[in-house]
MARVO-567618 format. One record per residue (C-alpha): residue in one letter; x, y, z. Coordinates in steps of 0.001 Angstrom, whole numbers, plus 500000, padded with zeros to 6 digits. Example, Ala and Ser with C-alpha at 12.3 -4.5 7.8 and 13.67 -1.06 7.14 Angstrom:
REM MARVO-567618
A512300495500507800;S513670498940507140;
REM end
This chain:
REM MARVO-567618
M067976058559845690;S066662061748847255;R063711063607845968;R065804066595844651;T068183064147842932;T065177062281841531;R063963065639840087;L067322066519838919;V067431063203836870;R063956063912835675;W064764066985834340;L067993065917832743;R065856063298830772;Y063542065985829527;T066417068246828537;S067932065399826584;R064625065183824509;T064623068760823388;V066587069971820637;L069780070761822040;L073445070308820884;P075332068092823433;I077617071102824558;T074234072421825696;I073283069665827578;T076675069712829290;V076085073414829966;A072819072611831588;V074094069858833620;A076727072171835167;V074615074991835728;T071599072928837479;L074291070952839753;S075667074215840896;S072131075535841783;F072248073000844832;I076012073423845670;R075742077226845477;A072297078144846205;S073074081908846778;E073777082293842873;F070575080911841843;T066805081663842888;Q064977079010844506;L062381079368841577;D065310078470839392;A066235075324840955;Q062481074253841329;A061934075044837723;A064779073150836659;T064220069958838649;G060251069946839058;C057995071649836567;L060220070737833739;L060030074334832057;S062933076091829889;N061322079742830774;V059754079667834050;A057616081999835603;F055839080022838238;C056484076797839717;D055509075049843134;T057170071599843955;F055380071231847395;D058322070330849215;N056954071132852725;P054017072336854485;S053885076174854769;P053259078298857903;N051405080645855756;G048390078579855577;A047064079734858769;G043984082129858719;T043274081168855199;R041207078547853376;S044648077080851945;G045571074418854473;D049094073461854168;L049484075732850960;D051391078920851029;G048473081099851773;V050337083938850345;V050773082296847052;W047802080063846709;G044012080374847129;V041791077694847761;S037938077573847270;R034953074915847606;T031662074695846182;T028924072156846073;S025426071596844522;D024256070429848161;D022623073685849134;S019291074313850455;P019030077495852522;G015203076665853548;Q016499073630855452;G019912075470857020;S022119074151854098;Y024705076676853035;F026981075010850534;H027079071949852739;W030366070264852694;N031330066489853769;A034306065774855899;S036386063314853654;T039200060418854170;R042419060531852708;D043768057318851637;T047618058671851909;C049772060623854248;G048116058542856999;T044294057428856559;Q042278060168858783;V039046062239858505;S039765065654857013;A037711068654856196;P038337072323855599;E040876073830855893;R042862070167856749;D041525068559853512;V044650070028851768;V047878068996853127;I051453068619852139;C053133065402852768;N056110063207850941;G057059066328849004;Q053538066252847409;L050170068000847523;V047297065691848769;E043709066457848970;S040507064464849530;V036800065222848667;T033530063080849848;D030892064459847493;G027996063346849454;E025886062281846419;A026344065780845038;V028364067660842661;A031640069134844415;V034298071066843353;L037864071630845356;A039884074527843448;M043225075657843941;Y045533078243842149;P048438080243842121;R047567083948842383;Q050086084665839825;P048791085428836192;F049812083155833105;D050425085385830164;F050330083614826722;A049561086729824450;G051112086442821169;R052893083254821946;T052081079476822691;G052267079444826605;T053064076089828528;A051380075129831944;V052194071976833754;F050995069876836727;D051182066427837751;V048423064470839022;S047315060900840024;D044513060776837560;D042855057295838333;T039348058724837233;E036697056108836711;G034730058389834402;P032382061386834276;H029972060010837061;A033031059771839472;A035885061761840593;W038129063610838156;P040891066425837821;A040255069324836006;F042107072076834645;V040864076019834195;I042277079549832965;T040560082233834368;D040518086124833506;Q039363086981837129;P040473085281840503;V036656084120841097;P036525081268843463;A035811077567842303;P035384078417838553;Y034146075439836449;Q031851074589833658;D028145073531833404;A027216070697835874;A024080069600837707;G023614072297840314;V026958074061839889;A027526076688837248;D030588078798838509;Y031260080184835140;A034035082732835282;R033496085518833172;N036129084554830561;S037729081175830828;F039114078222829090;G039306074679830692;F039157070788830300;T038550067723832147;L040273064581832544;A037356062280833097;G037922060220829960;V038455056427830292;C039742054498827318;S038741050897826225;D042505049863827448;G042112051457830869;G043908054639830090;V042807057897830755;T042575060940828625;V040792064553828163;D037081064172827955;S035598067766827529;M036782071334826716;F034968074508827341;T035053078073827180;T033214081002828857;S032920084320827184;N031080086954829262;Y029726084733831467;S028262082492828760;F029510078803828592;S030258076859825446;P031356073361825298;Q034316073237822366;P034627070538819979;F038409068729820307;S039984065893819192;N041094062898821302;I044592061569820034;A045656059067822929;C045323057818826392;V047916057431829150;R048420054654831665;P046758055673835322;P048417054970838496;S048954051423839543;Q050095052643843294;I049995055371845675;G052289058152844882;Q052747057407841155;L051751060744838844;N050979061519835612;H052625064724833924;F050486067201832041;E051465069872829750;V048973072326828492;R050105074365825487;V047706077236824603;S047629080170822342;S045334082529821164;S043580079844818778;N045080076475819583;V045197074097822624;E047313071075823048;V047216068736825945;W050281066462826266;A050583063748828949;S052800060762830334;D051906057486831861;A051847057604835419;G055441057444837038;S057027058689833780;T057782062097832304;Q057670061014828768;T054937062884827373;R052662062433824429;E049749064391822817;I046288063226823804;A043942066022822999;A044014069197820820;A041575071893819592;S041402074831817630;I039761077406819977;Q039616081225819686;M040550081704823276;P038674084432825132;L041496085609827051;A045379085938826735;R046174086356830269;G044783084383833148;L044940082459836444;V045773078762836486;W043465076413838396;I043736072642839293;E040657071244840539;D039107068158842082;V035510067632840678;H033159064900841948;Y029633063995840442;N027839061639842803;A031062059336842439;N029433056073844323;K026186056079841869;F027866053936839045;N031756053880840715;N033530053876843805;Q034984057487844397;G032487059237846360;T035483059464848768;H038308060203846847;T041975061276847269;F044011063148844483;I047884063745844697;W049266066897842946;D052881068176842099;N054763070365840140;V052354072890839244;G053843075841837013;F053925077660833945;D056235079737831844;G056244083302830312;P056680086600831984;I056840087152835536;L053819089384836614;P052580091013839688;R050789089269842104;D047706090547844199;L047147090125847912;G043820088120848965;F042153087981852272;D039989085014853154;V036610084890854962;L036991081256856402;D034341078749855684;A031852078624858342;T032808075097859521;H036501075020859517;T037339072707862252;G039577070393859887;S037750067285860793;Q033725067887860686;S031013068161857936;G029172071733858005;N028453074598855779;L030879076201853829;G028765079319853110;Y026546081800855151;L023199083065854463;M022178086432852937;P018622086459854364;A015671087753852325;G014940091100852966;N017753091514855138;S021708091599854894;L024517089521855894;Q027678091156857558;L030954089657857804;Q034468090947858758;I037744090300856518;Q040534090564858753;N044380091510858497;V044102093387855456;H047144095172854503;D049164097282851933;V046012098797850669;A048359101735849559;K049954099356847293;A046886098080845666;S045977099259841997;A042273098096842464;A040179095912844770;L037538093193844031;L035150091361846814;E034278087847845247;F032383084636846363;T030160081866845329;W026618082090845517;T023359080378844736;P020559082605843308;H017123081564842846;S016039084169840245;N017896086808838196;A018578088539841242;S020850091855841846;L023565092092844723;T023978094982846761;Y027413095374848857;S029254097820850886;L032456098141853076;N033203099945856293;G029887101703856281;H030397103278852790;P027435103956850295;P026255100505848898;H027016099662845482;T024326097303843376;Q025421094708840854;S022504093656838502;W022487090079836962;L025445089349834936;Y024556085850833703;G022016086527830696;S019718083657830373;A021630080952832564;P019732078953834673;T019211079611838500;Y019342077303841472;R022849076634840961;S026043077732842563;M027520080596840490;T030807082845841010;I031201086575841042;A033927089400841549;L032780092635842372;P034628095977841959;V035364097916845308;P036837101483845269;L040172101483846970;S039012104482849080;E036739102103851052;V039140099629851624;I041280100115855089;N044313098285856479;G043092096033859543;T039592094712859600;N037207095217856992;T033442094777857377;V031405093698854544;T027705094151854459;L025867091749851590;S022432091540850654;S020167090472847681;S016808091008845834;D016331087042845789;T013442086516848376;A013118082499847697;L013744080009850101;G014269082518853014;G017565083893851209;T020749083063849313;S023809080985850440;V027270082768849841;G030539081320850522;N034448081492849373;I034487085271850255;D037828087106849432;L039046090594849151;I041627091096846370;L043870093816846550;A045323093926842789;G049177094401842609;A049633094896846499;G051812091769846417;G054528093123844293;G056456090749842025;G057631091865838973;N058243091405835144;N060562089943833295;N061122089341829304;G060768092945828678;S057439093814830605;S057337097552830988;T057810098946834361;S057858102627833126;T055730105240834519;P054284107601831957;T055144111549832519;P052464112712834872;S049778115349834326;A048277117625836487;T045250115120837437;P046320111748839120;T044264108918837434;V044340105186837197;T046392103347834852;A047879100132834450;T051773099454834892;A053636096740836288;T055304097099839700;A058361096094841644;T060769093417840458;A060570089474840219;T060648087441843327;A061148083732843345;T059053083276846510;A056360085135848345;T057102087105851480;A055675085406854537;Q052488087389855477;R050282085467857772;T046506085578856362;A047450087063852803;T047020084990849755;A049329086825847187;T050045086350843537;A046741087093841760;T046114089811839095;L043085091211837927;T042685091488834166;P043115094095833534;T045239095228836443;A045256098862837304;T048042101041839134;R047480104578840772;T049895106729839079;P049359110224837583;T049083109638833526;P048886112094830553;N045208112462829379;P043472114080826452;T042190117618826875;H039028118104828619;T036814119623825467;S038251118030822377;T039278114433820871;P042994113904821770;T045549115100819000;A046447111731817298;D050118110811816369;P050831111615812766;T052570108222812318;P050242105302812516;V051157102925815220;S049167099998814152;N047373098890811249;A044584097418813572;A040876098525813356;F039050098818816638;T035511098344817601;T034656100189820936;A031661100190822964;A030339100844826642;S027527100302828984;V026773101713832366;S024375100452835051;P022496102009836269;D021960104402833384;T020319107265835841;I021442107783839194;A021550110184842182;R024423112295843226;G026541110671845632;A025528106857844297;S028207104823842295;V027566103704838514;S029193100602836941;I031074100954833274;S031627098245831057;A033790099228827949;R034195096332825439;I037168096561822756;S037691094142819603;S040324094591817239;T041007093236813742;A044633092382814527;R046754091006817429;T048027094089819155;N048946095569822479;V047122098713823668;L046186100798826308;V042567101512826795;D041581104772828184;V037731105133829793;E036846108875830585;I033631110482831644;Y032561114241831244;D030147116192832807;P027616118288830542;E030140121302830309;G032898119070828971;N034966118861831825;K036374115619832542;V035298113975836130;F036655110449835747;Q039542108311834197;Q040515105097834466;A043324103290831871;W044634099747831643;D048219099598829814;N049340097110827617;Q046320094917827118;A046616091997824730;L044076092027821843;I043401089351819311;P041294089119816237;K037312088004816732;A037733088355820516;T036041090943822582;V037767091967825882;S035819093611828688;F037028096159831116;Q035171097128834220;A035204100471836272;S033269101905838981;W032626105566839354;R031051107246842628;V029698110355841718;S030123113645844011;H027715114437846069;R027980118278844710;A027962116959840934;Q026358118950838294;R022841117268837393;G022576116531833757;Q023784114024831131;Y027468112827831250;V029344111209828327;V031485108065828485;K034421108128826188;I037052105425825070;G040451105856823732;I042850103487822255;F046456104321822857;G049750102284822043;P051476101015825261;G052481103799827584;W050306106498825712;T052649106127822529;G050124107668820300;L046387107391819721;R044768104638817827;D040972104825818278;W038671107575819841;N035116106964820781;N033579110263821514;T030298108872822769;A030670105577824048;A027686105612826432;T025635108267828443;V024566108259832293;N022146110719833813;I022757112370837045;V019497113430838834;
REM end
């Protein structure tokens, strides 16, 4: 039986378990068969979804049928480097001894036993994704994600993946699943020497070993504004692990704003049962889905220090949302077969300069991020610049989190500083210990530049333009089943929130905007903002963080504006169609570069909440924060 036929049978079995009338099942069979016979009538995504990911409303699905040529020039190995991002981090870091995220070569136990290292430690063979890690008695994380957002706002969304979960426990090797609000590299939870907390995230680990030899969930966690919290959950059942190479467990993650359920199958089956559940107030309603291979000195009590996991059929349902482009700095050691450093040194008292090559479609982007992992030894600040532009400084974001551990970060970059072609990045830190700080997994992300579209009614309309172009979030283009083949680009991410440069209407310069006389929502809003630094010179940049919460579930447009001492608007950025849920605070980040000719004095940050597409004022904070220009 061919692999496609096997997948078709699996999908039919899945469909027969759902609540469908016999005639509906018959129609589904006919449609699925015809997708193989007349491929031109159906997208590749439709066929993959029907036969691989077992989703009825597919937004993304990858069945890993063949290696992709688009992995060249990226950290993604055989994965499509336009669609997937891959990152690696480890606790094995000692810059004083020349170790900058040291990564060990590994040995795969399938697809031919051979030594593998970045970027050849991620391969596709036999129609499956295969990766291997050797932890070297440390914590090691190999993380992979499709750069397309999973949106579960106002509904229960489903994400799926297959994996050979043969874990020997939490001091061994295990699979993990994470959803993050930003595409920060190698996001995870608290571990020895690793604290790569995403700004906002939810995740769980599959390192539970049951008394009958089965496997299950052993932890759940969230991060909110970089603060890590273990979450209580209920263990309900276990599933049988693989008994031979190539057998996989099928997992379904059903997540909403307040609940999560994990369903799984015995290895080699697609018949799922609920294995864990929790009531969690999710810190996000849209995010990026990560599948991860995690190790913790796996030979100390077990035998998985060198271990291979096999994955397949990764996908999720919901609306199809725009993708970003991502451009990788390759790992420092990327021979494909040798151990060595993943990262580079930001030397104490000096700077690191790297090049990000083959950047393209900057004009299509709505925003940009510079992101990486780093191991600070104090509550250090980061200074960064692109292409010789004035530097930006980011103060410590992680609160009271301990140092001397790998951390992950995404820094906003003004689009005016990004160019097509080769971009030069300069990085430095206030950290002076151990000769400097390791930095790795460096990416430049261009929000929305990869296109993609929306379905299920997501808006692509552009508001009526005003005289002044500003930044507002709107979906772009139309849905595509597969990414355009662009070498060195890693597409399909989105920043949350996303933004697109389009002219938008705005409130008058000197007064609070006129409210729509008809209430558009019964929600009450709390808004606040902070600026860093709060006193700056002309020509410098200031970071603005706006925080929004709502008493009711709703979608809104968030508008941040800055006014000079005479009441003239000098900056505006807006994020359209943002999902808010009760008891959750959503943060929006912006960066404003002050003109060299700006008037000195106190400037005021104002926050407006509107209906999607500027359809009526809901809330206005006339003095959310102030910043002094000197």
